[in-house]
C-alpha positions as CSV (number, residue, x, y, z in Angstrom):
1,D,219.9,107.1,-79.8
2,L,219.0,104.4,-77.3
3,S,218.3,106.9,-74.6
4,A,214.8,106.7,-76.2
5,T,214.3,103.7,-73.9
6,F,213.9,106.2,-71.1
7,Y,212.8,109.5,-72.8
8,N,210.4,108.2,-75.4
9,P,210.1,104.4,-76.0
10,G,208.1,105.1,-79.2
11,A,211.1,106.7,-80.8
12,Y,213.2,103.6,-80.5
13,A,211.5,101.9,-83.5
14,L,212.4,104.9,-85.7
15,I,216.1,104.7,-85.1
16,E,217.8,103.3,-88.2
17,R,220.9,101.7,-86.6
18,P,220.7,101.6,-82.8
19,R,224.0,101.2,-81.0
20,F,225.1,100.4,-77.5
21,V,224.9,103.5,-75.2
22,F,227.0,104.1,-72.1
23,N,226.7,107.6,-70.5
24,L,228.6,108.8,-67.5
25,S,227.2,111.2,-65.0
26,S,230.3,111.5,-62.8
27,I,233.7,110.1,-61.8
28,D,234.5,110.5,-58.1
29,I,238.1,110.4,-56.9
30,A,239.1,111.3,-53.3
31,R,242.1,110.7,-51.1
32,I,241.7,110.7,-47.3
33,D,245.0,111.0,-45.4
34,A,245.0,111.3,-41.6
35,P,248.5,110.9,-40.0
36,D,248.5,109.4,-36.4
37,A,244.7,108.9,-36.6
38,A,244.8,105.7,-34.6
39,G,247.7,106.7,-32.4
40,Q,251.4,107.5,-32.7
41,G,252.7,106.2,-36.0
42,L,249.3,104.7,-37.0
43,D,248.3,106.6,-40.0
44,F,245.0,106.3,-41.9
45,D,244.8,106.8,-45.6
46,Q,242.3,105.7,-48.2
47,L,241.8,106.3,-51.9
48,L,238.1,106.4,-53.1
49,F,237.3,106.0,-56.8
50,R,233.8,105.6,-58.2
51,V,232.3,105.7,-61.6
52,V,228.6,106.2,-61.7
53,P,226.9,105.4,-65.0
54,A,223.9,107.4,-65.9
55,M,222.6,104.9,-68.5
56,I,223.6,101.7,-70.2
57,A,221.3,100.6,-73.1
58,L,221.6,98.1,-75.8
59,P,219.4,96.7,-78.6
60,V,218.2,93.1,-78.4
61,G,217.8,90.9,-81.5
62,H,217.8,91.7,-85.2
63,R,215.8,94.6,-86.6
64,E,215.5,93.6,-90.3
65,D,212.7,91.1,-90.1
66,T,210.1,92.8,-87.9
67,R,208.5,96.1,-87.0
68,N,208.8,95.2,-83.3
69,H,212.0,96.3,-81.6
70,I,213.3,95.3,-78.2
71,A,216.0,97.0,-76.1
72,F,217.4,96.7,-72.5
73,A,218.3,99.6,-70.2
74,F,219.9,100.3,-66.8
75,L,219.7,103.8,-65.4
76,S,221.4,105.2,-62.3
77,R,218.9,107.9,-61.4
78,Y,220.5,109.0,-58.1
79,D,223.7,108.0,-56.5
80,S,225.0,110.5,-53.8
81,D,226.8,110.2,-50.6
82,F,227.3,113.1,-48.2
83,D,229.0,113.1,-44.9
84,L,229.9,116.0,-42.5
85,G,231.7,115.5,-39.2
86,Y,232.9,117.7,-36.3
87,S,234.7,116.9,-33.1
88,A,236.1,119.1,-30.3
89,A,237.7,118.1,-27.0
90,D,239.3,120.3,-24.3
91,V,239.0,117.9,-21.4
92,S,241.7,118.3,-18.8
93,G,241.9,117.6,-15.1
94,L,244.0,120.7,-14.7
95,S,241.4,123.0,-16.3
96,P,238.6,124.4,-14.2
97,E,236.2,123.6,-17.0
98,A,236.3,120.7,-19.3
99,A,234.5,120.4,-22.6
100,A,233.7,117.9,-25.2
101,G,231.8,117.9,-28.5
102,F,230.7,115.8,-31.4
103,G,228.6,116.3,-34.5
104,R,227.6,114.3,-37.5
105,Y,225.4,114.6,-40.5
106,K,225.3,111.8,-43.0
107,Q,223.0,111.0,-46.0
108,R,223.1,108.3,-48.7
109,V,220.7,108.2,-51.6
110,L,220.7,105.8,-54.5
111,E,218.1,104.9,-57.1
112,Y,218.5,102.4,-60.0
113,W,216.1,101.5,-62.8
114,L,216.3,98.3,-64.7
115,G,214.0,97.5,-67.6
116,G,213.4,97.0,-71.3
117,T,211.7,98.7,-74.1
118,W,209.3,97.4,-76.7
119,S,208.6,99.6,-79.7
120,R,206.6,99.1,-82.8
121,Q,206.7,101.0,-86.1
122,L,203.1,101.6,-87.2
123,S,204.1,103.3,-90.5
124,E,207.2,104.8,-92.1
125,S,207.0,107.8,-89.8
126,V,204.9,106.8,-86.7
127,A,205.9,104.4,-83.9
128,V,204.6,103.6,-80.4
129,G,206.5,102.0,-77.5
130,L,206.4,100.9,-73.9
131,S,209.3,100.8,-71.3
132,P,208.5,98.9,-68.1
133,F,211.0,99.4,-65.3
134,L,211.8,97.9,-62.0
135,A,213.0,100.7,-59.8
136,Y,214.9,100.4,-56.5
137,R,215.6,103.3,-54.1
138,A,217.5,103.3,-50.8
139,Q,217.9,106.3,-48.6
140,R,219.8,106.6,-45.3
141,S,220.1,109.6,-43.0
142,R,221.7,110.2,-39.7
143,R,222.0,113.2,-37.5
144,S,223.8,113.2,-34.2
145,L,224.9,115.6,-31.5
146,A,226.8,115.0,-28.2
147,V,227.8,117.8,-25.8
148,E,229.4,117.5,-22.4
149,Q,230.7,120.0,-19.9
150,L,232.4,118.9,-16.7
151,T,233.3,121.2,-13.9
152,P,234.4,120.3,-10.4
153,A,230.9,121.1,-9.1
154,L,228.7,120.4,-12.1
155,A,228.5,117.7,-14.8
156,R,226.3,118.2,-17.8
157,G,225.6,116.1,-20.9
158,A,223.3,115.9,-23.9
159,F,222.8,113.5,-26.7
160,V,220.5,113.8,-29.7
161,G,220.4,111.2,-32.4
162,S,218.1,110.4,-35.2
163,E,218.4,107.8,-37.9
164,N,216.1,107.1,-40.8
165,E,216.4,104.3,-43.4
166,Y,214.2,103.0,-46.1
167,N,214.3,100.8,-49.1
168,H,211.6,101.1,-51.8
169,V,211.0,98.8,-54.8
170,R,208.4,99.7,-57.4
171,L,207.3,98.9,-61.0
172,L,206.6,101.7,-63.4
173,G,206.0,102.0,-67.1
174,K,206.5,104.7,-69.7
175,L,204.4,105.0,-72.9
176,G,205.7,106.8,-75.9
177,L,204.5,107.9,-79.3
178,A,206.9,109.2,-82.0
179,W,206.2,110.9,-85.3
180,R,208.9,111.8,-87.8
181,P,207.3,113.6,-90.8
182,G,210.6,114.5,-92.4
183,A,213.4,116.6,-90.9
184,W,211.2,117.1,-87.7
185,Q,210.6,114.6,-85.0
186,L,207.8,114.9,-82.5
187,G,207.1,112.7,-79.5
188,A,204.9,112.3,-76.5
């Protein structure tokens, strides 16, 4: 099928009737409900829904007149979001020791490829192809820690934080060769 735009661009010219391809890698549904999160009677709730396509590919132009074949593809190579949090508080003026706490780990990674495929049928059973892609990757990380202990005679505190963020854009190309000598199909 049209996943040849990614796996082997040479095989695209050997497809008899290419069709639109839409693959899903995941559907993410989550509900967050926190009563009295912002104070008495101030609830927080949120519904998260996300569909992440793995690939969308479609042929471009008519195939009857030429041995050259063109297709378009969008790939979602990575799309993940992870968050972990912790909080503790036992701070009281009546207590001989007071405590506090905080923790956080967060990471977000996404990578998308956008490109096309050119494939040429050299004979009835051999084809070559090229898929140039523009790739975009964004990665964000965050680590945090805050600790505090207060006593009538001693006050302590600590804070550690680290944040990383980068965006990366690159061009890449995939070459492909396909051979279909009958019931078998080989590719590189």
